[in-house]
Steps between C-alpha positions, in 0.01 A plus 500: 500500500534163694869408528591126488842336547532148364795250484498187307739239367443484113484142369651395173155564331532870604134492614394672821129533577379780731150492648413840668294534808119574463544863594682579180253617234514372150677724244841588378801444726864582454755226588881520500731200517839547647749212458785495754822399337765464761864445412604166650792684676238701691240228574595486870491881529161499333368238750637714784318803353169315484553378860566871630230655291215468749719659776625787286240747629732809455602384151153518339524664167878479493773285359660249722844366438587154651849346504620191697145470632499845656325818418782745434312794329155653481483773238234697302664405175634179358817665397561626853450161643732347251771773562469443871582127449778567257661768728519254784584166326579583147321310208340199671189286448258699708133507458308835479124488520221743543286481820151578400315759709217257590588138512148407600304251296143598436411188309235265632414304176645187371831461308534189296833410336424229232748285314227358293422611140152635453254276329 
């Protein structure tokens, strides 16, 4: 299996075209689309999480809780990260995200985001 991590802004047409690199053989592939839906109250915390992510070497594969732009908890389970924030601050708009084990991008093809309708 060859892992790829892609990010794209989806236009109104909802069309995203992916061209894979030449080393990928023809055949069946499995694609998963994850849509990030961030509560507006947590938008600043989410942006801080994204900024921290490349530097969170010890947090790989763990849940990271960010509040007031600071990482406050790194836990194995989402519930534990949530509890750590609630124990410290009560019920506040914190962001808890998962730090993937390998943030490396192995994609060398072309990603085209098109807002045009196909002919």
